[in-house]
MARSELUM-885802 format. One record per atom (N, C-alpha, C, CB): y, z, x. Coordinates in pm, whole numbers. Glycine has a CB too. Layout:
BEGIN
<py=Y; pz=Z; px=X>;
...
***
This chain:
BEGIN
<py=1309; pz=-8741; px=-1178>;
<py=1350; pz=-8887; px=-1163>;
<py=1228; pz=-8973; px=-1125>;
<py=1464; pz=-8903; px=-1049>;
<py=1251; pz=-9128; px=-1197>;
<py=1122; pz=-9189; px=-1165>;
<py=1168; pz=-9253; px=-1073>;
<py=1045; pz=-9266; px=-1261>;
<py=1333; pz=-9307; px=-1010>;
<py=1306; pz=-9395; px=-921>;
<py=1288; pz=-9406; px=-798>;
<py=1358; pz=-9449; px=-929>;
<py=1303; pz=-9489; px=-700>;
<py=1319; pz=-9564; px=-594>;
<py=1404; pz=-9499; px=-512>;
<py=1358; pz=-9686; px=-621>;
<py=1477; pz=-9402; px=-458>;
<py=1607; pz=-9365; px=-379>;
<py=1593; pz=-9475; px=-256>;
<py=1612; pz=-9184; px=-320>;
<py=1710; pz=-9448; px=-215>;
<py=1711; pz=-9615; px=-152>;
<py=1851; pz=-9611; px=-42>;
<py=1744; pz=-9764; px=-312>;
<py=1814; pz=-9627; px=73>;
<py=1907; pz=-9553; px=179>;
<py=2015; pz=-9710; px=203>;
<py=1794; pz=-9479; px=359>;
<py=2013; pz=-9806; px=149>;
<py=2098; pz=-9968; px=185>;
<py=2159; pz=-9938; px=97>;
<py=2036; pz=-10132; px=181>;
<py=2174; pz=-9881; px=-51>;
<py=2303; pz=-9845; px=-117>;
<py=2303; pz=-9748; px=-161>;
<py=2348; pz=-9910; px=-203>;
<py=2364; pz=-9641; px=-51>;
<py=2373; pz=-9494; px=-62>;
<py=2450; pz=-9470; px=-208>;
<py=2459; pz=-9426; px=75>;
<py=2619; pz=-9509; px=-203>;
<py=2630; pz=-9505; px=-379>;
<py=2548; pz=-9494; px=-463>;
<py=2671; pz=-9597; px=-436>;
<py=2517; pz=-9608; px=-470>;
<py=2418; pz=-9543; px=-647>;
<py=2346; pz=-9450; px=-595>;
<py=2284; pz=-9661; px=-750>;
<py=2259; pz=-9503; px=-484>;
<py=2166; pz=-9335; px=-528>;
<py=2254; pz=-9162; px=-528>;
<py=2021; pz=-9312; px=-374>;
<py=2344; pz=-9164; px=-483>;
<py=2465; pz=-9069; px=-498>;
<py=2443; pz=-9063; px=-657>;
<py=2633; pz=-9132; px=-436>;
<py=2490; pz=-9144; px=-713>;
<py=2561; pz=-9181; px=-838>;
<py=2357; pz=-9120; px=-950>;
<py=2643; pz=-9428; px=-829>;
<py=2255; pz=-9142; px=-884>;
<py=2145; pz=-9139; px=-960>;
<py=2085; pz=-8976; px=-943>;
<py=2042; pz=-9263; px=-909>;
<py=2119; pz=-8905; px=-861>;
<py=2105; pz=-8815; px=-761>;
<py=2206; pz=-8683; px=-891>;
<py=2186; pz=-8883; px=-571>;
<py=2340; pz=-8744; px=-898>;
<py=2435; pz=-8644; px=-892>;
<py=2359; pz=-8671; px=-1113>;
<py=2659; pz=-8692; px=-799>;
<py=2363; pz=-8773; px=-1171>;
<py=2323; pz=-8777; px=-1329>;
<py=2207; pz=-8679; px=-1340>;
<py=2271; pz=-8937; px=-1386>;
<py=2137; pz=-8678; px=-1244>;
<py=2004; pz=-8602; px=-1254>;
<py=2013; pz=-8487; px=-1246>;
<py=1914; pz=-8627; px=-1171>;
<py=2135; pz=-8409; px=-1115>;
<py=2115; pz=-8249; px=-1089>;
<py=2233; pz=-8233; px=-1265>;
<py=2207; pz=-8164; px=-868>;
<py=2290; pz=-8297; px=-1309>;
<py=2370; pz=-8292; px=-1413>;
<py=2306; pz=-8234; px=-1521>;
<py=2419; pz=-8409; px=-1442>;
<py=2177; pz=-8315; px=-1548>;
<py=2116; pz=-8319; px=-1673>;
<py=2008; pz=-8164; px=-1652>;
<py=2027; pz=-8491; px=-1699>;
<py=1960; pz=-8116; px=-1533>;
<py=1942; pz=-8030; px=-1461>;
<py=2000; pz=-7869; px=-1479>;
<py=1978; pz=-8090; px=-1364>;
<py=2184; pz=-7904; px=-1469>;
<py=2233; pz=-7797; px=-1464>;
<py=2323; pz=-7754; px=-1566>;
<py=2276; pz=-7791; px=-1362>;
<py=2305; pz=-7866; px=-1599>;
<py=2423; pz=-7863; px=-1783>;
<py=2587; pz=-7857; px=-1720>;
<py=2393; pz=-7645; px=-1925>;
<py=2601; pz=-7966; px=-1587>;
<py=2776; pz=-7919; px=-1542>;
<py=2788; pz=-8063; px=-1477>;
<py=2814; pz=-7751; px=-1401>;
<py=2905; pz=-8113; px=-1592>;
<py=2999; pz=-8262; px=-1512>;
<py=3015; pz=-8267; px=-1374>;
<py=3160; pz=-8276; px=-1553>;
<py=3081; pz=-8237; px=-1338>;
<py=3166; pz=-8166; px=-1224>;
<py=3100; pz=-8182; px=-1090>;
<py=3184; pz=-8006; px=-1252>;
<py=2967; pz=-8289; px=-1056>;
<py=2858; pz=-8199; px=-979>;
<py=2949; pz=-8309; px=-861>;
<py=2637; pz=-8204; px=-1022>;
<py=2936; pz=-8249; px=-734>;
<py=2953; pz=-8307; px=-626>;
<py=2906; pz=-8299; px=-506>;
<py=3035; pz=-8303; px=-615>;
<py=2853; pz=-8377; px=-484>;
<py=2752; pz=-8375; px=-317>;
<py=2865; pz=-8341; px=-158>;
<py=2665; pz=-8596; px=-287>;
<py=2818; pz=-8257; px=-110>;
<py=2900; pz=-8232; px=-28>;
<py=2859; pz=-8263; px=116>;
<py=2933; pz=-8113; px=-51>;
<py=2734; pz=-8288; px=88>;
<py=2618; pz=-8383; px=272>;
<py=2483; pz=-8435; px=189>;
<py=2524; pz=-8207; px=461>;
<py=2440; pz=-8568; px=235>;
<py=2338; pz=-8607; px=234>;
<py=2296; pz=-8615; px=343>;
<py=2327; pz=-8691; px=179>;
<py=2166; pz=-8621; px=365>;
<py=2095; pz=-8660; px=494>;
<py=1955; pz=-8734; px=448>;
<py=2064; pz=-8518; px=594>;
<py=1952; pz=-8831; px=508>;
<py=1798; pz=-8913; px=541>;
<py=1709; pz=-8869; px=602>;
<py=1798; pz=-9023; px=609>;
<py=1634; pz=-8801; px=634>;
<py=1501; pz=-8787; px=775>;
<py=1387; pz=-8889; px=748>;
<py=1405; pz=-8609; px=783>;
<py=1419; pz=-8999; px=794>;
<py=1300; pz=-9095; px=816>;
<py=1196; pz=-9050; px=863>;
<py=1320; pz=-9192; px=893>;
<py=1161; pz=-8990; px=905>;
<py=1017; pz=-8991; px=941>;
<py=942; pz=-8907; px=859>;
<py=992; pz=-8954; px=1076>;
<py=1037; pz=-8784; px=725>;
<py=980; pz=-8735; px=657>;
<py=990; pz=-8798; px=520>;
<py=1005; pz=-8624; px=675>;
<py=1047; pz=-8886; px=535>;
<py=1103; pz=-9035; px=407>;
<py=1141; pz=-8880; px=305>;
<py=911; pz=-9208; px=305>;
<py=1236; pz=-8780; px=348>;
<py=1291; pz=-8734; px=230>;
<py=1459; pz=-8714; px=225>;
<py=1218; pz=-8606; px=203>;
<py=1496; pz=-8718; px=138>;
<py=1647; pz=-8679; px=100>;
<py=1705; pz=-8529; px=105>;
<py=1667; pz=-8720; px=-43>;
<py=1790; pz=-8446; px=170>;
<py=1811; pz=-8338; px=190>;
<py=1959; pz=-8338; px=131>;
<py=1781; pz=-8301; px=326>;
<py=2026; pz=-8230; px=34>;
<py=2166; pz=-8268; px=24>;
<py=2158; pz=-8132; px=-6>;
<py=2235; pz=-8389; px=-75>;
<py=2352; pz=-8149; px=-1>;
<py=2423; pz=-7970; px=-25>;
<py=2484; pz=-7989; px=-181>;
<py=2595; pz=-7915; px=117>;
<py=2532; pz=-7980; px=-232>;
<py=2594; pz=-8028; px=-373>;
<py=2705; pz=-7869; px=-363>;
<py=2442; pz=-8046; px=-546>;
<py=2798; pz=-7873; px=-505>;
<py=2847; pz=-7795; px=-530>;
<py=2905; pz=-7792; px=-688>;
<py=2915; pz=-7788; px=-433>;
<py=2915; pz=-7758; px=-782>;
<py=2955; pz=-7724; px=-922>;
<py=3009; pz=-7655; px=-976>;
<py=2903; pz=-7709; px=-978>;
<py=3038; pz=-7667; px=-1138>;
<py=3079; pz=-7550; px=-1172>;
<py=3026; pz=-7508; px=-1312>;
<py=3218; pz=-7549; px=-1163>;
<py=3042; pz=-7418; px=-1379>;
<py=2930; pz=-7410; px=-1516>;
<py=3015; pz=-7262; px=-1599>;
<py=2705; pz=-7364; px=-1449>;
<py=3007; pz=-7282; px=-1653>;
<py=3065; pz=-7147; px=-1750>;
<py=3175; pz=-7055; px=-1687>;
<py=2937; pz=-7036; px=-1783>;
<py=3279; pz=-7178; px=-1618>;
<py=3412; pz=-7077; px=-1537>;
<py=3329; pz=-7013; px=-1397>;
<py=3479; pz=-6907; px=-1664>;
<py=3236; pz=-7064; px=-1365>;
<py=3171; pz=-7027; px=-1255>;
<py=3139; pz=-7120; px=-1115>;
<py=3060; pz=-6989; px=-1310>;
<py=3153; pz=-7102; px=-1008>;
<py=3102; pz=-7236; px=-881>;
<py=2981; pz=-7213; px=-797>;
<py=3221; pz=-7258; px=-752>;
<py=2916; pz=-7301; px=-841>;
<py=2772; pz=-7272; px=-738>;
<py=2788; pz=-7368; px=-616>;
<py=2602; pz=-7316; px=-822>;
<py=2677; pz=-7321; px=-508>;
<py=2670; pz=-7406; px=-436>;
<py=2490; pz=-7448; px=-466>;
<py=2730; pz=-7355; px=-290>;
<py=2432; pz=-7560; px=-409>;
<py=2296; pz=-7555; px=-463>;
<py=2273; pz=-7650; px=-298>;
<py=2256; pz=-7638; px=-658>;
<py=2135; pz=-7635; px=-207>;
<py=2118; pz=-7740; px=-182>;
<py=1968; pz=-7801; px=-246>;
<py=2140; pz=-7739; px=-48>;
<py=1894; pz=-7875; px=-168>;
<py=1762; pz=-7943; px=-210>;
<py=1708; pz=-8081; px=-133>;
<py=1781; pz=-7979; px=-360>;
<py=1586; pz=-8114; px=-201>;
<py=1539; pz=-8204; px=-101>;
<py=1439; pz=-8262; px=-172>;
<py=1496; pz=-8147; px=31>;
<py=1416; pz=-8382; px=-130>;
<py=1392; pz=-8501; px=-225>;
<py=1333; pz=-8567; px=-116>;
<py=1522; pz=-8580; px=-307>;
<py=1220; pz=-8635; px=-203>;
<py=1108; pz=-8735; px=-173>;
<py=1172; pz=-8855; px=-235>;
<py=952; pz=-8698; px=-238>;
<py=1175; pz=-8971; px=-140>;
<py=1213; pz=-9128; px=-145>;
<py=1183; pz=-9156; px=-296>;
<py=1114; pz=-9236; px=-34>;
<py=1053; pz=-9102; px=-387>;
<py=995; pz=-9157; px=-538>;
<py=1080; pz=-9068; px=-640>;
<py=805; pz=-9126; px=-567>;
<py=1186; pz=-8964; px=-575>;
<py=1306; pz=-8888; px=-656>;
<py=1211; pz=-8739; px=-691>;
<py=1371; pz=-8996; px=-829>;
<py=1126; pz=-8671; px=-662>;
<py=1061; pz=-8575; px=-687>;
<py=1126; pz=-8507; px=-600>;
<py=929; pz=-8581; px=-686>;
<py=1159; pz=-8359; px=-677>;
<py=1196; pz=-8261; px=-623>;
<py=1159; pz=-8184; px=-535>;
<py=1209; pz=-8216; px=-678>;
<py=1112; pz=-8186; px=-422>;
<py=1038; pz=-8073; px=-392>;
<py=1110; pz=-7946; px=-376>;
<py=969; pz=-8097; px=-282>;
<py=1255; pz=-7951; px=-335>;
<py=1272; pz=-7765; px=-349>;
<py=1440; pz=-7799; px=-389>;
<py=1238; pz=-7632; px=-149>;
<py=1460; pz=-7688; px=-500>;
<py=1613; pz=-7685; px=-531>;
<py=1650; pz=-7530; px=-470>;
<py=1651; pz=-7706; px=-718>;
<py=1761; pz=-7484; px=-452>;
<py=1800; pz=-7386; px=-429>;
<py=1948; pz=-7361; px=-427>;
<py=1745; pz=-7364; px=-337>;
<py=1993; pz=-7294; px=-583>;
<py=2167; pz=-7254; px=-564>;
<py=2211; pz=-7143; px=-528>;
<py=2245; pz=-7260; px=-675>;
<py=2321; pz=-7080; px=-556>;
<py=2380; pz=-6953; px=-494>;
<py=2572; pz=-6986; px=-594>;
<py=2371; pz=-6965; px=-251>;
<py=2537; pz=-6840; px=-677>;
<py=2678; pz=-6819; px=-707>;
<py=2812; pz=-6800; px=-571>;
<py=2665; pz=-6682; px=-796>;
<py=2929; pz=-6860; px=-598>;
<py=2995; pz=-6782; px=-517>;
<py=3081; pz=-6696; px=-587>;
<py=3058; pz=-6851; px=-425>;
***
């Protein structure tokens, strides 16, 4: 990701994050279940869910304001 994530336009930020994750995990039905911005740390934390190859996955990630993924973790349900 090479864009600035912006809390003032949260819907656009969600779309950018979803499209980036879709490319990473090869899924189209990504749902952002929870999104939170840590002001002091200047990072986003979010929980997602998606399906791929007939399996459902839940994931969580932390992203810097500049779009750098700090942590990504997923598990199959």
